[in-house]
C-alpha positions as CSV (number, residue, x, y, z in Angstrom):
1,M,-3.7,-16.7,-159.1
2,A,-6.5,-16.8,-156.4
3,P,-5.9,-19.6,-153.8
4,R,-7.7,-22.8,-154.2
5,T,-10.9,-23.2,-152.4
6,L,-13.4,-26.0,-151.9
7,P,-16.7,-25.9,-153.6
8,V,-19.7,-25.2,-151.3
9,I,-22.9,-26.9,-152.0
10,E,-26.4,-26.5,-150.2
11,I,-29.1,-29.1,-150.7
12,S,-32.7,-29.3,-149.2
13,G,-36.0,-31.0,-149.7
14,T,-37.1,-34.6,-149.8
15,P,-34.0,-37.2,-149.7
16,A,-34.6,-37.7,-153.5
17,E,-34.7,-34.1,-154.2
18,R,-31.6,-33.4,-151.9
19,G,-29.7,-36.1,-153.9
20,R,-30.7,-34.9,-157.2
21,Q,-29.4,-31.3,-156.2
22,Y,-26.2,-32.8,-154.9
23,G,-25.4,-35.0,-158.0
24,E,-26.1,-32.2,-160.4
25,A,-23.7,-29.9,-158.5
26,V,-21.0,-32.4,-158.5
27,R,-21.4,-34.1,-161.6
28,P,-17.8,-33.4,-162.8
29,Q,-16.2,-34.2,-159.5
30,L,-18.3,-37.4,-159.2
31,R,-17.1,-38.5,-162.6
32,A,-13.5,-37.6,-161.7
33,A,-13.9,-39.8,-158.6
34,L,-15.1,-42.7,-160.5
35,G,-12.2,-42.5,-162.8
36,Y,-9.7,-42.4,-160.1
37,Y,-11.0,-45.2,-158.1
38,E,-11.4,-47.4,-161.3
39,E,-7.8,-46.8,-161.9
40,A,-6.7,-47.4,-158.2
41,F,-8.7,-50.5,-157.8
42,G,-7.3,-51.8,-161.1
43,Q,-3.8,-51.1,-160.0
44,S,-4.2,-52.4,-156.4
45,A,-6.0,-55.6,-157.0
46,G,-6.7,-55.9,-160.8
47,L,-10.4,-55.2,-160.2
48,T,-12.4,-53.6,-163.0
49,W,-15.1,-51.1,-161.8
50,D,-18.0,-53.5,-162.8
51,R,-16.3,-55.9,-160.2
52,V,-16.0,-53.1,-157.6
53,T,-19.7,-52.2,-158.0
54,A,-20.7,-55.9,-157.9
55,R,-19.0,-56.1,-154.4
56,A,-20.5,-52.9,-153.3
57,A,-24.0,-54.2,-154.1
58,R,-23.9,-56.4,-151.0
59,W,-24.3,-53.3,-149.0
60,L,-27.6,-52.0,-150.7
61,E,-30.2,-54.1,-148.8
62,P,-28.5,-53.6,-145.3
63,V,-28.6,-49.9,-145.9
64,R,-32.0,-49.8,-147.2
65,A,-33.2,-52.0,-144.2
66,H,-31.4,-49.5,-141.8
67,A,-32.4,-46.2,-143.5
68,P,-34.2,-46.3,-146.7
69,H,-34.0,-42.5,-147.0
70,Y,-30.2,-42.8,-147.4
71,V,-30.7,-45.0,-150.5
72,D,-33.3,-42.5,-151.9
73,E,-30.6,-39.8,-151.4
74,M,-27.9,-41.9,-153.1
75,Q,-30.3,-42.8,-156.0
76,G,-31.1,-39.0,-156.4
77,I,-27.3,-38.4,-156.4
78,A,-26.8,-41.0,-159.2
79,D,-29.7,-39.5,-161.2
80,G,-28.4,-35.9,-160.9
81,A,-24.8,-37.0,-161.9
82,G,-25.7,-39.4,-164.6
83,A,-24.3,-42.4,-162.7
84,T,-25.8,-45.5,-161.4
85,L,-26.9,-46.3,-157.9
86,L,-24.1,-48.9,-157.6
87,D,-21.6,-46.3,-158.6
88,V,-22.6,-44.0,-155.8
89,L,-22.9,-46.9,-153.4
90,A,-19.3,-47.9,-154.3
91,L,-18.1,-44.4,-153.7
92,N,-19.9,-44.6,-150.3
93,A,-18.4,-48.0,-149.4
94,R,-15.1,-47.5,-150.8
95,G,-13.3,-48.3,-147.5
96,E,-15.5,-51.4,-147.1
97,V,-14.6,-52.8,-150.4
98,I,-11.1,-52.5,-149.7
99,Y,-11.4,-54.5,-146.4
100,D,-13.4,-57.2,-148.0
101,K,-11.8,-60.5,-147.5
102,S,-11.7,-61.4,-151.2
103,F,-9.9,-57.9,-151.9
104,A,-7.5,-58.8,-149.3
105,E,-6.7,-62.2,-151.0
106,M,-6.0,-60.4,-154.3
107,A,-4.2,-57.4,-153.0
108,S,-0.4,-57.6,-152.8
109,E,-0.4,-55.9,-149.5
110,E,-2.9,-54.7,-146.9
111,E,-4.3,-51.3,-147.6
112,P,-3.5,-48.7,-144.9
113,A,-6.2,-47.3,-143.0
114,E,-7.5,-43.8,-143.9
115,G,-5.2,-41.3,-142.3
116,C,-6.5,-38.5,-140.0
117,T,-5.6,-36.8,-136.8
118,S,-8.7,-35.4,-135.0
119,F,-8.9,-33.3,-132.0
120,A,-11.3,-31.7,-129.4
121,A,-10.3,-28.7,-127.1
122,Y,-12.4,-27.1,-124.6
123,G,-12.3,-26.1,-120.9
124,E,-8.9,-25.7,-119.6
125,A,-7.4,-26.6,-123.2
126,S,-9.2,-23.5,-124.5
127,G,-7.9,-20.1,-123.4
128,D,-10.8,-18.1,-125.0
129,G,-13.5,-20.4,-123.5
130,H,-14.6,-21.7,-126.9
131,V,-15.2,-25.3,-127.9
132,Y,-13.2,-26.5,-130.9
133,A,-13.4,-29.7,-132.9
134,G,-11.4,-30.5,-136.0
135,Q,-9.0,-32.7,-137.9
136,N,-6.5,-33.2,-140.7
137,W,-8.2,-35.5,-143.3
138,D,-5.4,-37.6,-145.0
139,W,-6.3,-39.7,-148.0
140,R,-5.3,-40.2,-151.4
141,A,-4.0,-37.1,-153.3
142,G,-5.7,-38.3,-156.5
143,V,-9.2,-37.5,-155.0
144,A,-8.3,-33.9,-153.9
145,D,-10.3,-32.2,-156.6
146,T,-13.3,-34.4,-155.8
147,V,-13.7,-32.9,-152.2
148,V,-16.6,-30.6,-151.6
149,M,-18.2,-28.8,-148.6
150,L,-21.8,-29.9,-148.2
151,R,-24.6,-28.2,-146.3
152,V,-27.7,-30.5,-145.8
153,V,-31.0,-28.7,-144.8
154,Q,-33.3,-31.4,-143.7
155,P,-35.9,-30.3,-141.1
156,P,-36.8,-31.4,-138.5
157,K,-33.4,-33.0,-138.4
158,P,-30.4,-30.9,-137.7
159,T,-28.7,-29.0,-140.5
160,L,-25.3,-30.4,-141.4
161,I,-22.0,-29.0,-142.8
162,M,-19.6,-31.8,-143.9
163,Q,-16.5,-32.3,-145.8
164,V,-16.9,-35.1,-148.3
165,E,-15.8,-36.9,-151.5
166,A,-18.3,-36.0,-154.2
167,G,-21.2,-38.5,-154.0
168,Q,-20.7,-39.6,-150.3
169,I,-23.6,-39.0,-148.0
170,G,-21.5,-38.6,-144.9
171,R,-18.0,-38.3,-143.6
172,Q,-16.9,-35.7,-141.0
173,G,-18.5,-32.4,-139.9
174,A,-20.9,-30.9,-137.5
175,N,-24.6,-29.9,-137.1
176,S,-26.8,-27.2,-135.9
177,A,-27.3,-29.0,-132.5
178,G,-23.8,-28.2,-131.8
179,I,-22.3,-31.8,-132.4
180,A,-19.2,-32.5,-134.2
181,L,-18.0,-35.7,-135.5
182,N,-14.3,-36.3,-136.6
183,A,-13.4,-39.7,-137.8
184,N,-10.2,-41.7,-138.4
185,G,-9.5,-45.1,-140.0
186,L,-8.2,-47.9,-137.5
187,G,-7.4,-50.8,-139.8
188,G,-7.7,-54.6,-139.0
189,R,-9.8,-57.3,-140.6
190,F,-12.6,-58.9,-138.6
191,D,-15.3,-61.5,-139.5
192,E,-17.3,-61.6,-142.8
193,K,-20.6,-60.5,-141.5
194,V,-21.9,-57.6,-143.5
195,G,-22.2,-54.3,-141.5
196,L,-23.0,-50.8,-142.5
197,P,-20.6,-48.6,-144.6
198,Q,-18.9,-45.8,-142.6
199,T,-20.6,-42.9,-144.7
200,V,-24.0,-44.3,-143.5
201,V,-23.0,-44.6,-139.8
202,R,-21.4,-41.2,-139.7
203,R,-24.3,-39.6,-141.4
204,G,-26.5,-41.3,-139.0
205,V,-24.4,-39.7,-136.1
206,L,-24.6,-36.2,-137.6
207,D,-28.3,-36.5,-138.0
208,Q,-28.9,-36.6,-134.2
209,A,-29.9,-33.7,-132.1
210,T,-28.2,-34.9,-128.8
211,I,-24.7,-36.2,-127.8
212,T,-26.5,-39.3,-126.3
213,D,-28.4,-40.0,-129.3
214,A,-25.2,-39.6,-131.4
215,L,-23.4,-42.1,-129.1
216,D,-26.4,-44.5,-129.3
217,V,-26.0,-44.7,-133.1
218,L,-22.4,-45.6,-132.7
219,C,-23.1,-48.2,-129.9
220,R,-26.0,-49.8,-131.5
221,T,-25.0,-49.9,-135.2
222,R,-22.7,-52.6,-136.6
223,A,-20.3,-51.2,-139.0
224,H,-18.5,-53.3,-141.5
225,I,-15.1,-52.1,-140.7
226,A,-13.3,-50.6,-137.7
227,S,-13.3,-46.8,-137.5
228,N,-12.6,-44.2,-134.8
229,A,-15.3,-41.5,-134.0
230,L,-14.4,-38.4,-131.9
231,L,-17.7,-36.8,-130.7
232,T,-17.6,-33.1,-129.4
233,C,-20.5,-31.0,-128.3
234,R,-20.8,-27.2,-127.6
235,E,-21.7,-27.7,-124.0
236,G,-18.0,-28.6,-123.5
237,F,-17.7,-32.4,-123.6
238,A,-15.9,-34.9,-125.9
239,I,-15.6,-38.6,-126.1
240,D,-13.8,-40.8,-128.6
241,L,-15.0,-44.3,-129.6
242,E,-12.8,-46.8,-131.3
243,T,-15.7,-48.9,-133.0
244,T,-15.1,-52.3,-134.4
245,P,-17.3,-55.1,-135.6
246,A,-16.1,-57.0,-132.6
247,G,-16.6,-54.4,-129.8
248,H,-15.8,-50.8,-128.9
249,G,-13.3,-49.0,-126.8
250,W,-13.5,-45.4,-125.5
251,M,-11.5,-42.4,-124.2
252,Y,-12.2,-39.1,-122.6
253,A,-10.5,-35.7,-122.7
254,T,-7.7,-35.0,-120.5
255,D,-7.8,-31.4,-119.1
256,G,-10.1,-30.6,-122.2
257,L,-7.8,-31.9,-124.8
258,L,-8.5,-35.2,-126.8
259,V,-6.5,-36.3,-129.8
260,H,-6.9,-39.5,-132.0
261,G,-4.9,-40.9,-134.9
262,N,-5.0,-44.1,-136.8
263,H,-3.9,-46.6,-134.1
264,Y,-5.8,-48.2,-131.3
265,Q,-5.3,-46.0,-128.3
266,A,-8.1,-47.1,-125.9
267,G,-7.0,-50.8,-126.1
268,I,-6.3,-53.3,-128.9
269,P,-9.4,-55.5,-129.8
270,A,-9.1,-59.1,-128.7
271,A,-9.7,-60.1,-132.2
272,L,-6.4,-58.3,-133.2
273,A,-4.4,-58.5,-130.1
274,A,-2.2,-61.6,-130.9
275,D,-0.3,-59.9,-133.7
276,Y,-1.5,-56.3,-133.9
277,R,0.8,-53.7,-135.5
278,P,-0.5,-50.2,-136.3
279,L,-1.1,-50.0,-140.1
280,S,-0.3,-46.3,-140.0
281,S,2.8,-46.2,-137.9
282,D,3.2,-42.5,-138.6
283,S,0.1,-42.2,-136.4
284,L,2.4,-42.9,-133.4
285,V,4.1,-39.6,-134.2
286,R,1.2,-37.4,-135.3
287,V,-0.9,-37.9,-132.2
288,P,1.7,-36.6,-129.6
289,R,2.8,-33.9,-131.9
290,A,-0.8,-32.7,-132.3
291,E,-1.1,-32.8,-128.4
292,Q,2.0,-30.8,-128.0
293,G,1.0,-28.1,-130.5
294,L,-2.7,-27.7,-129.4
295,R,-1.5,-27.0,-125.9
296,A,-0.6,-23.6,-127.1
297,L,-4.3,-23.1,-127.1
298,R,-4.2,-22.5,-123.4
299,A,-2.8,-19.1,-123.8
300,A,-5.2,-17.9,-126.6
301,T,-7.1,-14.7,-125.9
302,G,-9.7,-15.0,-128.6
303,P,-11.1,-17.0,-131.6
304,D,-8.8,-15.4,-134.2
305,E,-5.7,-16.4,-132.2
306,S,-6.9,-19.8,-131.5
307,L,-7.6,-20.4,-135.1
308,K,-4.1,-19.3,-136.0
309,L,-2.6,-21.6,-133.2
310,I,-4.7,-24.6,-134.2
311,K,-3.6,-24.1,-137.9
312,Q,0.0,-23.9,-136.7
313,A,-0.3,-27.2,-134.6
314,M,-1.9,-29.0,-137.5
315,S,0.9,-27.9,-139.9
316,D,3.6,-29.8,-138.1
317,H,6.2,-31.6,-140.3
318,L,8.0,-34.0,-138.0
319,G,8.5,-37.2,-140.2
320,L,7.6,-35.4,-143.5
321,P,6.2,-36.4,-145.9
322,E,4.1,-38.8,-143.5
323,S,3.8,-36.1,-140.9
324,L,0.7,-34.5,-139.1
325,C,0.5,-32.2,-142.2
326,T,0.8,-35.0,-144.7
327,H,2.5,-34.5,-148.3
328,P,2.7,-36.9,-151.2
329,D,5.8,-39.3,-150.8
330,P,7.9,-38.9,-154.0
331,R,9.3,-42.4,-153.4
332,Q,5.8,-43.9,-154.2
333,P,3.9,-44.1,-157.5
334,A,1.3,-41.5,-158.0
335,V,-1.6,-43.9,-157.2
336,K,-0.1,-44.2,-153.7
337,H,0.3,-40.5,-153.0
338,W,-1.4,-39.4,-149.8
339,T,-1.8,-35.9,-148.5
340,T,-4.0,-33.8,-146.1
341,L,-7.0,-33.2,-148.2
342,V,-8.8,-30.9,-145.7
343,S,-7.7,-29.4,-142.4
344,S,-10.9,-28.4,-140.6
345,C,-11.8,-26.5,-137.5
346,A,-15.4,-26.1,-136.3
347,D,-15.9,-23.5,-133.3
348,L,-18.8,-25.0,-131.7
349,T,-19.4,-22.0,-129.5
350,S,-19.8,-19.4,-132.4
351,G,-20.8,-21.8,-135.2
352,D,-18.0,-20.8,-137.4
353,Y,-16.7,-23.6,-139.6
354,H,-13.3,-23.2,-141.2
355,V,-11.4,-25.6,-143.7
356,T,-8.3,-25.5,-145.8
357,A,-8.5,-26.8,-149.5
358,G,-5.4,-29.0,-149.0
359,T,-2.3,-28.9,-146.6
360,P,-2.7,-26.3,-143.8
361,C,1.1,-25.4,-143.8
362,D,0.6,-23.4,-147.0
363,R,-3.0,-22.5,-147.2
364,D,-5.3,-20.2,-145.2
365,Y,-8.5,-21.3,-143.6
366,Q,-11.7,-20.8,-145.9
367,H,-14.6,-19.5,-143.8
368,M,-17.8,-21.3,-144.7
369,P,-20.5,-19.0,-145.8
370,W,-23.0,-20.7,-143.5
371,N,-23.0,-20.7,-139.6
372,L,-23.6,-24.0,-137.9
373,Y,-26.5,-22.6,-136.0
374,D,-28.4,-21.6,-139.0
375,G,-31.0,-24.4,-138.7
376,P,-33.2,-26.6,-136.6
377,Y,-31.9,-26.8,-132.9
378,G,-29.6,-23.9,-133.6
379,D,-31.2,-21.8,-130.7
380,H,-31.0,-24.8,-128.4
381,S,-28.9,-24.5,-125.3
């Protein structure tokens, strides 16, 4: 049997055209995602899908006011997939729906933050002189078959390569300007003021052609929930922003290496400080283990060796199943099974983009058929 690979999809044209192409290409995956989340929300909080989409509707006008072309793209996705705009909006705001106060009042326990371990390595941390950025994206195992690799051609904006759940307009990836965004959930509930969904914020970041403009999006946009953003650029620079509705913290690389998980590492926000406890306690193990494993990159003599060492580092199993390489916990019901959906590594020097279709410990990297620099800004230095 051939090893499982992630579907690769390319879209182009106007926002509505891109959306329709996307929706048509992922129709079965999007329908599967809707089915999974309908079951998950029903089991977690007794919410029907109609009630979930009604909650998601609160983000429609804020997104339209911020970036109407993103709504056009979502409408195109809905049209192409045979879904409604609110279905697609709910898939893009699923984290925000979970952290809605009324959801919290109904849920039996607070939903853990979306798990991920992100990294940037360059300079002293990179033996071959290349700039690397990537992450293990840990989330619900039930959506594994809905994950796709998406290339968005949208001149004059940079061309994007992202790993997303079908129907989402943004998550994590890199662009033809040599900027990578890797992201991690942080948890914590803040005030009830409506902010933008993370998929919209992250797409806005990756749509930028300079690291400073990408940072500006994070600093000037009010997101609805807390999330971590690790930005890396091919010139050899990385910065991590712990973004919350109540303020941001930030960190820089140490000797060219920067790793972030799902707990606050730059400082605990004042709004949470009195009784803060990490929602993903395993993050306290994953971060130092990733740092330890990635230090081996210093001895790499070329990109092939570097990729092998990165895969080895991100396959760490200390604390299994809730380890750096995450596997479903047999002690939990199926709807609460988490796993590493994708392990990614973008070589921002060469433009090569690699992903695993699942846990990296037992899968090879899939080399994307596109180079990051095949697009606007690709020849910029």
